[in-house]
C-alpha positions in Angstrom: 31.7 -13.6 -17.2 30.6 -10.4 -15.5 27.8 -11.1 -13.0 25.9 -8.7 -10.8 26.8 -9.1 -7.1 24.6 -11.3 -5.1 22.4 -9.5 -2.5 23.5 -9.8 1.0 21.9 -12.6 2.9 21.6 -13.5 6.5 22.8 -16.9 7.6 19.4 -18.1 8.6 17.1 -16.4 6.1 16.4 -15.5 2.5 18.5 -12.9 0.6 17.9 -9.3 1.7 15.7 -7.3 -0.6 17.5 -4.8 -2.9 16.4 -1.2 -2.4 14.0 0.1 -5.1 12.6 -3.3 -6.0 9.5 -5.1 -5.0 5.8 -4.3 -4.8 5.9 -1.6 -2.2 8.7 0.3 -3.9 6.7 0.7 -7.1 4.1 3.4 -7.3 1.1 2.4 -9.3 0.6 4.5 -12.3 -2.9 5.6 -13.2 -3.1 5.8 -16.9 -6.3 7.8 -16.7 -4.5 10.6 -14.9 -1.8 10.6 -17.6 -4.5 10.9 -20.2 -6.3 13.7 -18.4 -3.0 15.6 -18.1 -2.5 15.1 -21.9 -6.0 16.2 -22.5 -5.4 19.4 -20.6 -2.3 20.1 -22.6 -3.8 19.5 -26.1 -7.1 21.4 -26.1 -6.1 23.3 -29.2 -5.9 20.0 -31.2 -9.6 18.8 -31.4 -8.8 15.6 -33.2 -6.3 14.6 -30.5 -8.8 15.7 -27.8 -11.4 13.3 -29.4 -9.0 10.4 -29.3 -8.1 11.0 -25.7 -11.8 11.3 -24.7 -12.6 8.0 -26.4 -9.7 6.4 -24.5 -10.9 7.9 -21.2 -14.4 6.6 -22.0 -12.9 3.0 -22.0 -11.7 3.4 -18.4 -14.4 2.2 -15.9 -14.6 4.0 -12.5 -16.5 2.0 -9.9 -17.0 5.0 -7.7 -18.6 7.0 -10.4 -20.5 3.9 -11.6 -19.4 4.4 -15.2 -16.7 5.5 -17.5 -14.3 8.2 -16.3 -15.3 10.4 -19.3 -18.8 9.3 -20.3 -20.3 10.1 -23.7 -22.4 13.1 -22.7 -19.3 14.8 -21.2 -17.2 13.9 -24.2 -19.8 15.6 -26.5 -20.0 18.7 -24.3 -16.2 19.1 -24.2 -15.9 18.7 -28.0 -18.9 21.0 -28.7 -17.3 23.7 -26.4 -14.0 23.4 -28.1 -15.5 23.6 -31.6 -17.4 26.7 -30.6 -14.2 28.3 -29.3 -15.2 28.1 -25.6 -12.0 26.6 -24.3 -12.8 27.8 -20.7 -16.0 25.9 -20.7 -14.2 22.7 -22.0 -11.6 23.2 -19.3 -14.2 23.6 -16.6 -16.0 20.4 -17.7 -12.7 18.5 -17.7 -11.8 19.8 -14.2 -15.2 18.9 -12.9 -14.9 15.4 -14.1 -11.3 15.2 -12.8 -12.5 16.3 -9.4 -15.2 13.6 -9.3 -12.6 11.0 -10.3 -9.8 12.0 -8.0 -12.0 12.6 -4.9 -11.4 10.0 -2.2 -8.4 8.6 -4.1 -5.4 9.7 -2.1 -3.5 6.6 -3.4 -3.5 8.0 -6.9 -1.0 10.8 -6.1 -2.9 14.0 -6.5 -1.3 17.0 -8.0 0.1 19.5 -5.5 -2.5 22.2 -6.2 -5.3 19.6 -5.5 -4.1 19.0 -2.0 
């Protein structure tokens, strides 16, 4: 039987923690940020954009006091894309992203946001 080696332990305490494991070693992933990145990358696919916006509308943000992407913003983004105004849609997304990420250093801002 091939077993993983036991972690080193001190004679008078519990086994030593393995590197890379445990609560502090794991970075919390914010699924909303992943969806926002995906949204930015798929602006040419309106049906995909709509699905992502609906999903973002399900995430509650207590700081904003509502969903991350509320229905009026969703409608404005879709209307801009359907009218061919990609820059307007991008500006709306970026404004909502800025509101969401503000005061959230723990979420791991992108380098250009720092």
